C-alpha positions as a LaTeX table, in Angstrom:
\begin{tabular}{lrrr}
\hline
Residue & $x$ (\AA) & $y$ (\AA) & $z$ (\AA) \\
\hline
Met1 & $-20.25$ & $-36.55$ & $-104.54$ \\
Ala2 & $-20.28$ & $-37.70$ & $-100.92$ \\
Val3 & $-17.51$ & $-38.77$ & $-98.54$ \\
Gly4 & $-17.60$ & $-41.12$ & $-95.56$ \\
Ser5 & $-14.76$ & $-41.82$ & $-93.15$ \\
Ala6 & $-14.23$ & $-44.10$ & $-90.18$ \\
His7 & $-11.32$ & $-44.08$ & $-87.76$ \\
Gly8 & $-9.73$ & $-47.16$ & $-86.25$ \\
Leu9 & $-8.71$ & $-50.56$ & $-87.54$ \\
Glu10 & $-11.52$ & $-52.60$ & $-86.07$ \\
Thr11 & $-14.00$ & $-54.66$ & $-88.07$ \\
Gly12 & $-16.84$ & $-52.53$ & $-89.41$ \\
Ala13 & $-14.84$ & $-49.42$ & $-90.31$ \\
Gly14 & $-15.26$ & $-50.03$ & $-94.05$ \\
Ala15 & $-19.00$ & $-50.53$ & $-93.69$ \\
Arg16 & $-19.43$ & $-47.34$ & $-91.66$ \\
Ala17 & $-17.45$ & $-45.23$ & $-94.14$ \\
Ala18 & $-19.33$ & $-46.72$ & $-97.09$ \\
Asp19 & $-22.71$ & $-46.10$ & $-95.46$ \\
Asp20 & $-21.85$ & $-42.43$ & $-94.93$ \\
Ala21 & $-20.71$ & $-42.05$ & $-98.56$ \\
Leu22 & $-23.65$ & $-43.88$ & $-100.13$ \\
Val23 & $-26.23$ & $-41.21$ & $-99.39$ \\
Arg24 & $-27.93$ & $-41.94$ & $-102.73$ \\
Asp25 & $-28.67$ & $-45.17$ & $-104.56$ \\
Asp26 & $-27.17$ & $-44.09$ & $-107.90$ \\
Ala27 & $-23.41$ & $-44.18$ & $-107.21$ \\
Lys28 & $-21.33$ & $-44.60$ & $-110.37$ \\
Leu29 & $-17.87$ & $-44.89$ & $-108.74$ \\
Leu30 & $-16.30$ & $-45.52$ & $-105.33$ \\
Ile31 & $-12.77$ & $-44.35$ & $-104.48$ \\
Val32 & $-11.23$ & $-45.79$ & $-101.31$ \\
Phe33 & $-8.18$ & $-44.56$ & $-99.37$ \\
Cys34 & $-7.11$ & $-46.56$ & $-96.32$ \\
Ser35 & $-4.28$ & $-47.36$ & $-93.95$ \\
Gln36 & $-1.97$ & $-50.23$ & $-94.81$ \\
Ser37 & $-2.58$ & $-51.53$ & $-91.28$ \\
His38 & $-6.15$ & $-52.60$ & $-92.08$ \\
Asp39 & $-7.13$ & $-56.15$ & $-92.93$ \\
Leu40 & $-7.42$ & $-55.05$ & $-96.54$ \\
His41 & $-9.38$ & $-58.05$ & $-97.80$ \\
Gly42 & $-11.85$ & $-57.76$ & $-94.94$ \\
Leu43 & $-12.17$ & $-53.99$ & $-95.34$ \\
Leu44 & $-12.81$ & $-54.25$ & $-99.06$ \\
Ala45 & $-15.37$ & $-57.01$ & $-98.55$ \\
Glu46 & $-17.31$ & $-54.76$ & $-96.15$ \\
Ile47 & $-17.43$ & $-51.95$ & $-98.69$ \\
Arg48 & $-18.40$ & $-54.26$ & $-101.54$ \\
Arg49 & $-21.30$ & $-55.67$ & $-99.54$ \\
Arg50 & $-22.69$ & $-52.14$ & $-99.27$ \\
Ala51 & $-22.33$ & $-51.46$ & $-103.01$ \\
Pro52 & $-21.76$ & $-54.76$ & $-104.82$ \\
Gly53 & $-22.17$ & $-53.53$ & $-108.38$ \\
Val54 & $-20.45$ & $-50.14$ & $-108.23$ \\
Pro55 & $-17.02$ & $-49.76$ & $-109.93$ \\
Leu56 & $-14.31$ & $-49.26$ & $-107.29$ \\
Ile57 & $-10.68$ & $-48.20$ & $-107.17$ \\
Gly58 & $-8.49$ & $-47.33$ & $-104.20$ \\
Cys59 & $-5.14$ & $-47.67$ & $-102.50$ \\
Thr60 & $-3.25$ & $-47.73$ & $-99.24$ \\
Thr61 & $-1.75$ & $-44.47$ & $-98.04$ \\
Ala62 & 0.76 & $-42.64$ & $-95.90$ \\
Gly63 & $-2.23$ & $-41.02$ & $-94.16$ \\
Glu64 & $-5.84$ & $-40.30$ & $-95.05$ \\
Ile65 & $-7.62$ & $-36.97$ & $-95.55$ \\
Ala66 & $-11.24$ & $-36.08$ & $-94.84$ \\
Ala67 & $-13.05$ & $-32.92$ & $-93.77$ \\
Thr68 & $-12.93$ & $-34.22$ & $-90.20$ \\
Gly69 & $-9.13$ & $-34.07$ & $-90.34$ \\
Pro70 & $-6.05$ & $-36.16$ & $-91.12$ \\
Ser71 & $-5.61$ & $-39.72$ & $-89.89$ \\
Glu72 & $-3.18$ & $-42.62$ & $-90.11$ \\
Thr73 & $-5.58$ & $-45.43$ & $-89.13$ \\
Ser74 & $-8.78$ & $-44.73$ & $-91.04$ \\
Val75 & $-10.67$ & $-45.46$ & $-94.21$ \\
Val76 & $-12.12$ & $-42.77$ & $-96.48$ \\
Val77 & $-14.73$ & $-43.68$ & $-99.08$ \\
Thr78 & $-15.81$ & $-41.27$ & $-101.84$ \\
Ala79 & $-18.95$ & $-41.92$ & $-103.88$ \\
Ile80 & $-19.54$ & $-40.10$ & $-107.17$ \\
Gly81 & $-22.86$ & $-40.57$ & $-108.89$ \\
Gly82 & $-25.96$ & $-39.23$ & $-110.56$ \\
Asp83 & $-27.15$ & $-38.91$ & $-114.14$ \\
Gly84 & $-24.33$ & $-36.49$ & $-115.00$ \\
Phe85 & $-21.55$ & $-39.05$ & $-114.58$ \\
Ala86 & $-20.30$ & $-42.23$ & $-116.25$ \\
Ala87 & $-17.30$ & $-44.17$ & $-114.96$ \\
Glu88 & $-15.29$ & $-47.21$ & $-115.96$ \\
Thr89 & $-12.28$ & $-48.73$ & $-114.20$ \\
Ala90 & $-9.22$ & $-50.80$ & $-115.12$ \\
Ala91 & $-6.17$ & $-52.36$ & $-113.48$ \\
Ala92 & $-2.72$ & $-53.30$ & $-114.76$ \\
Thr93 & $-0.67$ & $-55.72$ & $-112.66$ \\
Gly94 & 3.08 & $-56.29$ & $-112.81$ \\
Ala95 & 3.52 & $-52.55$ & $-113.34$ \\
Ser96 & 7.22 & $-52.49$ & $-112.43$ \\
Arg97 & 8.04 & $-54.59$ & $-115.50$ \\
Asp98 & 6.72 & $-51.91$ & $-117.87$ \\
Leu99 & 5.15 & $-48.81$ & $-116.35$ \\
Arg100 & 4.56 & $-47.16$ & $-119.71$ \\
Asn101 & 2.55 & $-50.13$ & $-120.94$ \\
Ala102 & 0.64 & $-50.22$ & $-117.64$ \\
Gly103 & $-0.36$ & $-46.59$ & $-118.13$ \\
Ala104 & $-1.48$ & $-47.28$ & $-121.69$ \\
Arg105 & $-3.55$ & $-50.30$ & $-120.64$ \\
Val106 & $-5.54$ & $-48.55$ & $-117.94$ \\
Ala107 & $-6.05$ & $-45.36$ & $-119.98$ \\
Arg108 & $-8.36$ & $-47.24$ & $-122.32$ \\
Cys109 & $-11.09$ & $-47.35$ & $-119.65$ \\
Leu110 & $-12.22$ & $-43.79$ & $-120.36$ \\
Pro111 & $-15.96$ & $-43.82$ & $-121.24$ \\
Val112 & $-16.91$ & $-42.71$ & $-124.74$ \\
Arg113 & $-19.99$ & $-40.52$ & $-124.22$ \\
Asp114 & $-20.71$ & $-37.58$ & $-126.50$ \\
Asp115 & $-23.34$ & $-36.33$ & $-124.07$ \\
Leu116 & $-20.74$ & $-36.14$ & $-121.26$ \\
Pro117 & $-18.01$ & $-33.99$ & $-122.82$ \\
His118 & $-15.85$ & $-33.37$ & $-119.74$ \\
Lys119 & $-13.42$ & $-36.18$ & $-118.93$ \\
Val120 & $-10.62$ & $-37.04$ & $-116.51$ \\
Leu121 & $-8.54$ & $-40.15$ & $-115.82$ \\
Val122 & $-7.81$ & $-40.82$ & $-112.14$ \\
Leu123 & $-4.66$ & $-42.94$ & $-111.63$ \\
Leu124 & $-3.57$ & $-44.66$ & $-108.42$ \\
Ser125 & $-0.18$ & $-46.30$ & $-108.76$ \\
Asp126 & 2.41 & $-48.26$ & $-106.83$ \\
Gly127 & 4.98 & $-45.52$ & $-106.24$ \\
Leu128 & 7.67 & $-48.12$ & $-105.51$ \\
Ala129 & 7.37 & $-49.64$ & $-109.00$ \\
Gly130 & 9.88 & $-47.37$ & $-110.77$ \\
Asp131 & 9.92 & $-44.15$ & $-112.79$ \\
Gln132 & 6.34 & $-42.91$ & $-112.54$ \\
Gln133 & 6.80 & $-40.46$ & $-115.40$ \\
Glu134 & 6.69 & $-43.55$ & $-117.63$ \\
Leu135 & 3.18 & $-44.24$ & $-116.37$ \\
Val136 & 2.14 & $-40.73$ & $-117.41$ \\
Arg137 & 3.76 & $-41.16$ & $-120.82$ \\
Gly138 & 1.85 & $-44.38$ & $-121.39$ \\
Ala139 & $-1.52$ & $-42.87$ & $-120.51$ \\
Tyr140 & $-0.77$ & $-39.74$ & $-122.55$ \\
Gly141 & 0.12 & $-41.90$ & $-125.55$ \\
Val142 & $-3.42$ & $-43.33$ & $-125.54$ \\
Leu143 & $-5.47$ & $-40.27$ & $-124.57$ \\
Gly144 & $-3.43$ & $-37.40$ & $-125.99$ \\
Ala145 & $-3.56$ & $-33.83$ & $-124.75$ \\
Ala146 & $-7.35$ & $-33.49$ & $-124.52$ \\
Val147 & $-7.87$ & $-35.58$ & $-121.37$ \\
Pro148 & $-6.30$ & $-34.46$ & $-118.07$ \\
Leu149 & $-4.64$ & $-37.02$ & $-115.81$ \\
Val150 & $-4.77$ & $-36.79$ & $-112.03$ \\
Gly151 & $-3.97$ & $-39.03$ & $-109.07$ \\
Gly152 & $-1.27$ & $-40.23$ & $-106.74$ \\
Cys153 & 1.05 & $-43.02$ & $-105.68$ \\
Ala154 & $-0.08$ & $-45.39$ & $-102.95$ \\
Gly155 & 1.73 & $-45.40$ & $-99.61$ \\
Asp156 & 2.53 & $-47.87$ & $-96.85$ \\
Asp157 & 2.81 & $-45.57$ & $-93.82$ \\
Leu158 & 6.41 & $-44.72$ & $-94.79$ \\
Arg159 & 7.67 & $-48.29$ & $-94.46$ \\
Met160 & 8.72 & $-48.01$ & $-98.14$ \\
Thr161 & 8.45 & $-51.77$ & $-98.64$ \\
Gln162 & 5.10 & $-52.61$ & $-100.32$ \\
Thr163 & 1.96 & $-50.66$ & $-101.22$ \\
His164 & $-1.45$ & $-51.97$ & $-102.26$ \\
Gln165 & $-4.03$ & $-50.97$ & $-104.82$ \\
Leu166 & $-7.75$ & $-51.84$ & $-104.82$ \\
His167 & $-9.82$ & $-52.69$ & $-107.87$ \\
Gly168 & $-13.33$ & $-54.09$ & $-107.69$ \\
Asp169 & $-13.06$ & $-56.85$ & $-105.11$ \\
Gln170 & $-9.29$ & $-57.35$ & $-105.58$ \\
Val171 & $-6.38$ & $-56.31$ & $-103.37$ \\
Leu172 & $-3.34$ & $-55.83$ & $-105.63$ \\
Thr173 & 0.29 & $-54.77$ & $-105.39$ \\
Asp174 & 2.83 & $-53.65$ & $-108.01$ \\
Ser175 & $-0.17$ & $-52.36$ & $-109.93$ \\
Val176 & $-1.87$ & $-49.33$ & $-111.43$ \\
Val177 & $-5.62$ & $-48.84$ & $-111.07$ \\
Ala178 & $-7.59$ & $-46.19$ & $-112.89$ \\
Ala179 & $-11.04$ & $-44.70$ & $-113.20$ \\
Gly180 & $-12.08$ & $-42.95$ & $-116.35$ \\
Ile181 & $-14.81$ & $-40.42$ & $-115.53$ \\
Ala182 & $-17.04$ & $-38.58$ & $-118.01$ \\
Ser183 & $-19.26$ & $-35.73$ & $-116.81$ \\
Asn184 & $-21.68$ & $-33.10$ & $-118.04$ \\
Ala185 & $-19.80$ & $-30.48$ & $-115.96$ \\
Pro186 & $-16.12$ & $-29.52$ & $-115.89$ \\
Phe187 & $-13.34$ & $-30.77$ & $-113.65$ \\
Gly188 & $-10.68$ & $-28.49$ & $-112.18$ \\
Ile189 & $-7.08$ & $-29.38$ & $-111.33$ \\
Gly190 & $-4.67$ & $-27.29$ & $-109.26$ \\
Val191 & $-0.98$ & $-28.09$ & $-108.75$ \\
Arg192 & 1.41 & $-26.27$ & $-106.37$ \\
His193 & 4.32 & $-27.28$ & $-104.14$ \\
Gly194 & 5.62 & $-24.35$ & $-102.07$ \\
Trp195 & 9.32 & $-25.33$ & $-102.18$ \\
Arg196 & 12.20 & $-22.96$ & $-102.99$ \\
Arg197 & 15.82 & $-23.37$ & $-104.07$ \\
Val198 & 18.68 & $-23.43$ & $-101.58$ \\
Gly199 & 22.33 & $-22.88$ & $-102.48$ \\
Glu200 & 24.06 & $-23.41$ & $-105.81$ \\
Pro201 & 22.88 & $-25.69$ & $-108.61$ \\
Met202 & 24.45 & $-29.10$ & $-109.22$ \\
Leu203 & 24.92 & $-30.74$ & $-112.61$ \\
Val204 & 23.67 & $-34.31$ & $-113.00$ \\
Thr205 & 26.74 & $-35.88$ & $-114.62$ \\
Ala206 & 25.61 & $-39.51$ & $-114.52$ \\
Ser207 & 22.09 & $-40.89$ & $-114.13$ \\
Ala208 & 19.81 & $-43.59$ & $-115.49$ \\
Ala209 & 16.03 & $-43.31$ & $-115.21$ \\
Asn210 & 15.28 & $-42.48$ & $-111.56$ \\
Arg211 & 18.77 & $-43.21$ & $-110.18$ \\
Val212 & 21.41 & $-40.47$ & $-109.87$ \\
Tyr213 & 25.00 & $-41.67$ & $-109.75$ \\
Thr214 & 27.08 & $-38.50$ & $-109.82$ \\
Leu215 & 26.57 & $-34.78$ & $-109.30$ \\
Asp216 & 29.33 & $-32.48$ & $-110.53$ \\
Asp217 & 31.31 & $-35.69$ & $-111.31$ \\
Leu218 & 31.29 & $-36.77$ & $-107.65$ \\
Pro219 & 29.20 & $-39.49$ & $-105.95$ \\
Ala220 & 25.65 & $-38.16$ & $-105.72$ \\
Leu221 & 25.00 & $-39.24$ & $-102.13$ \\
Asp222 & 28.18 & $-37.56$ & $-100.90$ \\
Val223 & 27.43 & $-34.31$ & $-102.73$ \\
Tyr224 & 23.86 & $-34.24$ & $-101.41$ \\
Leu225 & 24.94 & $-34.79$ & $-97.80$ \\
Lys226 & 27.75 & $-32.23$ & $-98.08$ \\
His227 & 25.29 & $-29.58$ & $-99.28$ \\
Leu228 & 23.21 & $-30.30$ & $-96.18$ \\
Gly229 & 26.21 & $-30.34$ & $-93.86$ \\
Ile230 & 25.55 & $-33.94$ & $-92.81$ \\
Asp231 & 28.16 & $-36.71$ & $-92.34$ \\
Leu232 & 26.81 & $-40.21$ & $-92.86$ \\
Ser233 & 30.06 & $-41.61$ & $-94.26$ \\
Ala234 & 30.68 & $-43.76$ & $-91.21$ \\
Gly235 & 27.60 & $-45.93$ & $-91.76$ \\
Ser236 & 24.56 & $-46.69$ & $-93.86$ \\
Asp237 & 21.92 & $-44.75$ & $-91.97$ \\
His238 & 18.95 & $-45.16$ & $-94.30$ \\
Arg239 & 16.50 & $-43.85$ & $-91.72$ \\
Thr240 & 18.39 & $-40.58$ & $-91.30$ \\
Leu241 & 18.61 & $-40.18$ & $-95.08$ \\
Ala242 & 14.86 & $-40.75$ & $-95.41$ \\
Arg243 & 14.12 & $-38.05$ & $-92.84$ \\
Leu244 & 16.44 & $-35.58$ & $-94.58$ \\
Ala245 & 14.97 & $-36.32$ & $-97.99$ \\
Leu246 & 11.41 & $-35.62$ & $-96.84$ \\
Thr247 & 12.20 & $-31.97$ & $-96.29$ \\
His248 & 15.09 & $-31.52$ & $-98.77$ \\
Pro249 & 14.04 & $-32.78$ & $-102.21$ \\
Phe250 & 15.68 & $-32.06$ & $-105.53$ \\
Gly251 & 14.33 & $-29.34$ & $-107.78$ \\
Leu252 & 14.78 & $-29.62$ & $-111.56$ \\
Gly253 & 14.87 & $-26.35$ & $-113.45$ \\
Arg254 & 12.21 & $-26.16$ & $-116.16$ \\
Pro255 & 11.64 & $-23.64$ & $-119.00$ \\
Ser256 & 8.26 & $-22.75$ & $-117.48$ \\
Gly257 & 10.09 & $-21.12$ & $-114.56$ \\
Glu258 & 8.61 & $-23.38$ & $-111.85$ \\
Asp259 & 10.94 & $-26.11$ & $-110.65$ \\
Glu260 & 9.83 & $-29.72$ & $-110.87$ \\
Val261 & 10.33 & $-31.43$ & $-107.51$ \\
Arg262 & 11.81 & $-34.91$ & $-107.11$ \\
Trp263 & 11.53 & $-36.87$ & $-103.87$ \\
Ile264 & 14.74 & $-38.70$ & $-102.97$ \\
Ser265 & 13.34 & $-42.09$ & $-101.99$ \\
Gly266 & 16.58 & $-43.78$ & $-100.97$ \\
Gly267 & 20.31 & $-44.19$ & $-101.38$ \\
Asp268 & 22.88 & $-46.89$ & $-102.05$ \\
Phe269 & 25.54 & $-46.55$ & $-99.38$ \\
Val270 & 27.98 & $-48.77$ & $-101.30$ \\
Glu271 & 27.94 & $-47.11$ & $-104.72$ \\
Arg272 & 26.98 & $-43.74$ & $-103.11$ \\
Ser273 & 24.06 & $-43.10$ & $-105.48$ \\
Leu274 & 20.58 & $-41.67$ & $-104.90$ \\
Ser275 & 17.23 & $-43.01$ & $-106.10$ \\
Cys276 & 14.26 & $-40.74$ & $-106.80$ \\
Met277 & 10.58 & $-41.36$ & $-107.43$ \\
Ala278 & 10.87 & $-40.33$ & $-111.09$ \\
Glu279 & 13.43 & $-39.59$ & $-113.77$ \\
Val280 & 16.28 & $-37.16$ & $-113.10$ \\
Pro281 & 17.87 & $-36.78$ & $-116.56$ \\
Gln282 & 21.62 & $-36.65$ & $-117.11$ \\
Gly283 & 22.72 & $-33.12$ & $-117.95$ \\
Ala284 & 19.99 & $-31.49$ & $-115.86$ \\
Leu285 & 20.64 & $-28.79$ & $-113.30$ \\
Val286 & 19.24 & $-29.61$ & $-109.87$ \\
Trp287 & 18.97 & $-27.67$ & $-106.64$ \\
Ile288 & 18.28 & $-28.78$ & $-103.11$ \\
Met289 & 14.88 & $-27.41$ & $-102.11$ \\
Glu290 & 13.37 & $-26.40$ & $-98.80$ \\
Gly291 & 10.06 & $-25.08$ & $-97.56$ \\
Asp292 & 8.34 & $-23.92$ & $-94.41$ \\
Ala293 & 4.81 & $-23.93$ & $-93.07$ \\
Thr294 & 4.03 & $-20.53$ & $-94.58$ \\
Ser295 & 5.15 & $-21.40$ & $-98.11$ \\
Val296 & 3.46 & $-24.81$ & $-98.05$ \\
Leu297 & 0.13 & $-23.39$ & $-96.84$ \\
Glu298 & 0.29 & $-20.63$ & $-99.44$ \\
Ala299 & 0.70 & $-23.35$ & $-102.06$ \\
Thr300 & $-2.37$ & $-25.12$ & $-100.64$ \\
Glu301 & $-4.54$ & $-22.05$ & $-101.14$ \\
Ser302 & $-3.13$ & $-21.45$ & $-104.63$ \\
Ala303 & $-3.75$ & $-25.05$ & $-105.72$ \\
Cys304 & $-7.34$ & $-24.87$ & $-104.45$ \\
Gly305 & $-7.88$ & $-21.54$ & $-106.15$ \\
Asp306 & $-6.55$ & $-22.81$ & $-109.49$ \\
Ser307 & $-8.69$ & $-25.93$ & $-109.26$ \\
Leu308 & $-11.91$ & $-24.06$ & $-108.48$ \\
Ala309 & $-11.26$ & $-21.39$ & $-111.11$ \\
Ala310 & $-11.45$ & $-24.08$ & $-113.80$ \\
Leu311 & $-15.10$ & $-24.70$ & $-112.85$ \\
Gly312 & $-16.09$ & $-21.29$ & $-114.24$ \\
Gly313 & $-17.75$ & $-20.02$ & $-111.09$ \\
Lys314 & $-19.74$ & $-23.21$ & $-110.41$ \\
Ala315 & $-19.59$ & $-24.50$ & $-106.84$ \\
Pro316 & $-17.83$ & $-27.87$ & $-106.62$ \\
Leu317 & $-19.67$ & $-31.08$ & $-105.78$ \\
Gly318 & $-16.54$ & $-32.11$ & $-103.92$ \\
Val319 & $-12.76$ & $-32.06$ & $-103.85$ \\
Ile320 & $-10.13$ & $-34.83$ & $-103.84$ \\
Ala321 & $-6.63$ & $-33.94$ & $-102.61$ \\
Phe322 & $-3.45$ & $-35.84$ & $-103.44$ \\
Asp323 & $-0.96$ & $-34.45$ & $-100.93$ \\
Cys324 & 2.66 & $-35.58$ & $-100.66$ \\
Ile325 & 3.70 & $-37.04$ & $-97.32$ \\
Ala326 & 6.76 & $-34.75$ & $-97.39$ \\
Arg327 & 4.53 & $-31.67$ & $-97.13$ \\
Arg328 & 3.06 & $-33.21$ & $-94.02$ \\
Gly329 & 6.59 & $-33.50$ & $-92.63$ \\
Val330 & 7.08 & $-29.75$ & $-93.09$ \\
Leu331 & 3.72 & $-28.74$ & $-91.62$ \\
Gly332 & 3.69 & $-31.01$ & $-88.57$ \\
Asp333 & 0.54 & $-32.22$ & $-86.81$ \\
Ala334 & $-0.91$ & $-28.76$ & $-86.20$ \\
Gly335 & $-0.06$ & $-27.61$ & $-89.70$ \\
Ile336 & $-1.80$ & $-30.45$ & $-91.51$ \\
Arg337 & $-4.94$ & $-29.76$ & $-89.50$ \\
Thr338 & $-4.67$ & $-26.13$ & $-90.62$ \\
Glu339 & $-4.16$ & $-27.25$ & $-94.22$ \\
Ile340 & $-7.33$ & $-29.35$ & $-94.20$ \\
Asp341 & $-9.25$ & $-26.51$ & $-92.55$ \\
Arg342 & $-8.15$ & $-24.26$ & $-95.42$ \\
Leu343 & $-9.19$ & $-26.88$ & $-97.97$ \\
Thr344 & $-12.67$ & $-27.10$ & $-96.49$ \\
Ala345 & $-12.97$ & $-23.32$ & $-96.16$ \\
Val346 & $-12.04$ & $-22.68$ & $-99.79$ \\
Thr347 & $-14.44$ & $-25.34$ & $-101.05$ \\
Ala348 & $-17.37$ & $-23.73$ & $-99.19$ \\
Gly349 & $-18.45$ & $-26.85$ & $-97.36$ \\
Ala350 & $-18.23$ & $-29.30$ & $-100.25$ \\
Pro351 & $-17.06$ & $-32.84$ & $-99.31$ \\
Val352 & $-13.29$ & $-33.31$ & $-99.11$ \\
Ala353 & $-11.36$ & $-36.58$ & $-99.46$ \\
Gly354 & $-7.77$ & $-37.47$ & $-100.17$ \\
Phe355 & $-4.59$ & $-39.11$ & $-99.01$ \\
Tyr356 & $-0.90$ & $-38.53$ & $-98.34$ \\
Thr357 & 1.01 & $-39.91$ & $-101.30$ \\
Tyr358 & 4.43 & $-41.09$ & $-102.46$ \\
Gly359 & 4.07 & $-38.96$ & $-105.60$ \\
Glu360 & 1.38 & $-37.00$ & $-107.40$ \\
Ile361 & $-0.03$ & $-37.10$ & $-110.93$ \\
Ala362 & $-1.38$ & $-34.01$ & $-112.66$ \\
Arg363 & $-1.16$ & $-33.53$ & $-116.40$ \\
Thr364 & $-3.22$ & $-30.72$ & $-117.82$ \\
Arg365 & $-0.86$ & $-29.62$ & $-120.59$ \\
Gly366 & 2.36 & $-30.93$ & $-122.09$ \\
Leu367 & 3.71 & $-34.45$ & $-121.71$ \\
Arg368 & 5.05 & $-34.17$ & $-118.18$ \\
Gly369 & 2.67 & $-34.88$ & $-115.37$ \\
Phe370 & 4.39 & $-36.63$ & $-112.46$ \\
His371 & 5.22 & $-34.56$ & $-109.38$ \\
Asn372 & 6.83 & $-35.03$ & $-106.01$ \\
Gln373 & 6.26 & $-33.23$ & $-102.72$ \\
Thr374 & 3.37 & $-31.35$ & $-104.30$ \\
Leu375 & $-0.34$ & $-30.86$ & $-103.64$ \\
Val376 & $-2.73$ & $-31.78$ & $-106.45$ \\
Val377 & $-6.39$ & $-30.79$ & $-106.03$ \\
Leu378 & $-9.18$ & $-32.21$ & $-108.20$ \\
Ser379 & $-12.47$ & $-30.30$ & $-108.07$ \\
Val380 & $-15.54$ & $-32.14$ & $-109.31$ \\
Gly381 & $-17.98$ & $-29.73$ & $-110.96$ \\
\hline
\end{tabular}
């Protein structure tokens, strides 16, 4: 595994990043993360000219991650190859019409190779397309419990209007792209968030899919703002709500003891409801969550440790991080540099790639596998 990155939006950035990643001539898969501000068709064409026959997936981001540091105007290209890997890719368009079916369609790209027993499905989705847990359910329905799922939701630099996915030589939107990877060595996945509960729980008294209408039988938006001590009743300040939600998500209590985090992606200032990036079931207890730099960085080290432990003592070929943009909001500019430094330190110099997401995918056991405001680390053995 090798990673190349290039900063800036000028012509040639894709070619430079691809050249740095293609250190060998036997690449089996390219994964591309890039800023929405690029000329996406031109960028993809540059990369494809460097590796015309190699399967490729990718997406736009809310920031890119490489060992050199975080960026908001770069492209990061990861190449995975060698005799120990096989990879196939797939794309499902029109995902918002049926996310579960989209997940099922792309899950079928997993290579069938008895000589490569370790497998993982990497999913990159349009996080604005609806309840992303449906995507996980669809993929799980095809692959079952034996194949882990990992990935993240594409971003658009927090504009929250339209994200893009890359597949082969296509620039897509409202889509899911996937890479099924088979290997002769294990993969490791770590998942941690670093958030904690604040205040008293609230009962979800009316909800449908990823929209919450009432909490404790009162309008959800009003209850949420009251818990935070904020008054937005005089106007529809979507920007203020978005800033609050980045650092004050919902936490859903789970039997496992670790809360499942839900990013509040918006609100309806007429009906006073809240929308989240995934399902918040009626009858659930939810808390407002908060975190700080210390708790978030501790979660970073724990996620890396869990991911590497699954390799059984083998040094990783590389690491891919799917890091929620909300965690970046907590850490600040200095903190995200520290986080990436810790990632590279823990991985002992192995290549690091990733992006800041609108939601994270990690299913290693059980049916649930969509996360918000969480760090997911994939170690390639």
